[in-house]
N, C-alpha and C positions, 0 to 999 in steps of 0.2 A: 361430420356434422359438428358445428360449433356448440360449445356449452354455454348455458345461460347462468350467470351467478346472481343469486338473490342475496343482497347484503344482509348481514346480521349485526345486531348491536347498533350503537349510536356512533356518530362522528364526533370525536373529542373536540372541545373548544380549544384546548391547549394540547400540544403534541407530547408524545413520549419520545425522549431523546435516547438514541442508542450510541453509546460512546465506545471507542474513540472515533467511530465512523462519522459522527455528526448527522446521522439520519434522523428525520422526524417522522413519527408514525401517528396517524390520526384515526385509523380504522383497523378492525381486526383483519380485513382483507389485505391491507398494506403490511401488516405484521406477517401474515402468511407469505406474501410475495417476497418480503425481505428474507425469510427463512429459505425459500426456494432459490433465490438469486445468490445467497451467501452460503449455500450448502457446504461447499468445500472449505469454508473459512470460519464457520461458527465455533465458538468456544463456550465452555460452561459459564463464563462470566455473563453471557447473553441472558441467562436466566437469573433473576434476583427478585426479592420481595416487591420492589417498585414496579416490576412488570405485572405481577399479579394484581397489585393495587390499581394500576392503570386499566387493566381489563375489567376489573370489578366496578370501579367508580366512574371513570370517564367514558368507558364504552358500555357500561350498564350490563355486562355479561357476568353476573354473579355466580351462576352455576358453573360456567366454563372456568372461571377463575379459581373457584374452590376445587374443582376436579384436577386442574393442572397443578395447583399448589400441593394438593394431597399426594398426587403421584410423584412429584419432584421430591418432596420431603420423604417419601417412602423409598427413595434411592433409585428412581427411574433414570436411565441414561439420557444423555442429551438427544440421541437419535430417537429414543422412545418418547421423550417429551415432545419433540417436533412432530413425530408421527401422530401422537394423540391430538395435538393442536390442529394439524392439517386435516385429520380425519373428522374431528368434531365440526370443523368449519366447511367440510365437503369441498375443499379447495382444489383437489387434483383428482384425475382419474386413477384407478388402481395401479396401472402400469407406471404412470408418472410419479405417484407416491412412492412406489417401490424403488425407483431410480434415485429420487431425492434422498430417501433414507439411507440407501446404500452409500451415497456420496458423503453424507454426514457421518456415518459409521466409520468409513475409511479414514476420514479426517480425525475422528476421535482416536483411532488406533495408531496414527502416525506420530513420530516423535516431535518434540517441540520445535526443533530447528527446521524440519521439513514443513510443518504447519506455517511457520513464519515466512519461509521462502515463498510458499504458495501465495500467501496473503500479499506480500510485497510485489510479487510478479503480477498479481491480479490488479493491484492498484496502479502499477505503472502501465499495464496494458490498457486500462481504462482512462489513462491520463489524469488520474486523481493524485497529482503530485503533492499537494499540500497534505492530504490524508496520509500519503506515504511518508512524508517528512515527520508528521506527528507520530506515526506508528514507530518509526525508527527511534525517535527521541524517547518514547515510552520504553522501548525494549533496551535501549542503551542505558537507561536509568536502572534497569534490572540487572544488567550484565556489566557492571562498572567496577568490579573488584580488582581489576588490573592483573588478574592471574593469567599465567600462560595458557591454562586450559580454556579460558574464555576468549583468548586473543583471536582465533579464526572467526568466531561468531561476531565479535566486535568489529573486525575488519570488514566483514560482509555488510553489517548494518551501516557502518560509516560510508562504505562505498555506494550502497543503494541510496542513502540520504544525499550524498554528494551528487549523484546522478540526477536526482529529482531537482535539486537546486540548479544544476546546470541546464536542465530542460526548461526551467523558469527564467533562464538567462541571468541568474545570480551567480556569476562566475567567481567572485571573491570568496564567499563562504564555501562554494563547491571545491575550490582549490585547497582550502584549508582542511576540509573534511577528507579529501583524497589523500592529503599528506598524512593525516592521522590514520587513515586506512592502511596506507603503505607501512607505517610504523608498526601497526598491529599485525599485519601479515608477516613482516620480517621477524617480529618477535616470535611468531608461531612457526617460523621456518618455511613459510609458503612463498618461495621466491617468485614464482610465475605470477601469482596474484598480486604480490607487492610491485612487481614491474608494471603490471597493467594499471594499478592505482597511480603509480608515478607518471605514466604516460597521460592518464586522464588529468592529473594535476597540472602538468605542463601545458596541455591543450587548453585548459581553462585559463591559465595565466596568459597564454598567447591571445586568446579571445578577449581577455580583460585589458591587457596592456597595449597590444599591437606589437608589430615586429621589432621596432627599435628598442623599446624598453625591455622586451623579452630577451633579446640577444645580450643586452648589457647584464641582465640578471644571470643568464646562463654562463657568460664569461667569468662571472665572479664565483661560480660554483662548478668547478671542473667535473664533478661526478655527473653533472646534468648535460654535458656536451653531447654525448652519444644519444641518450634518450631524447634530447631536444630535436635532433635531426628527424627522428620518426614522428614527433609531434608536429613539426613544421610540414613534413610530407603529408600527413593526414589532413592538416588544415588546408594546404594547397589543393589537395585532391577534392576536398569538400567544396572549395570555391569553384573549381573547374566543373564539378558535377552540377552544381547549382546553376552556373552560367550556361551550361550546355543543354539544360532542360528546355523542352519546347515551351514557348510562351515567355512569360515575364519572370524567368528565373534570375534571382539576384540574392545577395546577402541581405538579411533583414536590417532595416533601419532601426534606430533606437525607438522611434515611435511605434513601429510595427512590433518590436519586441515587447514594449510596454502593453500594447493592446492584447497580444497573445497571452502575456503573463496574467493580465486581469481576467481573461477568459478562463485560464487554467485554475487560478486561485479561487474562482467561484465553484469549481467542480468538487 
């Protein structure tokens, strides 16, 4: 049997913005839904004084705001805070609530790198490429001391950011970022990851320049000759796969790329 939700509080005239996701919240139900949908990705930064003020003033839920604020200041965990919010709003069935809180708690206990990987994977799976790019930029700013210790993480962030640009058909910045990722991986002694980043860089350059200019570039850089063969093979295979698909399989035109890019940038 379906549940019936009775809205509580007001709908805000101006939304509460959750950064860096860019999500706009107008009601307490939307806030609860955000918690449920982002259970594996929530971090403590989600809770701040501005959130309590939004609940108290724009939603008119003074008692709820006061209770949440009091419990948070008393040292309640993020999972405990979300459990209190969802319980007070009667947003989930007991079994659903238990599962959501378990996911939040598991994320709280994970190390920072694992949390970051999960978040980036989720953004890519949802095709939220601009959000992925922003998240990588934010984290690269935090891990930009140039130390060998941070090199593997930096390589991963640069590679994920490059992939997002490539999926938006921005091949030039993608190639540059893959080059930086390769350098970071080699600095960390991660040869396999570095070789993969190099392959992706060459594939982006091939997409950007076309065959003739790409070959001239490779001939001027002897270390790229062998890797370029694999990149050209992957490119040719992608073209064959596209052309062999049933229906109107073809490489995208510039206009089609532009239209897809606009769609993804709105996500």
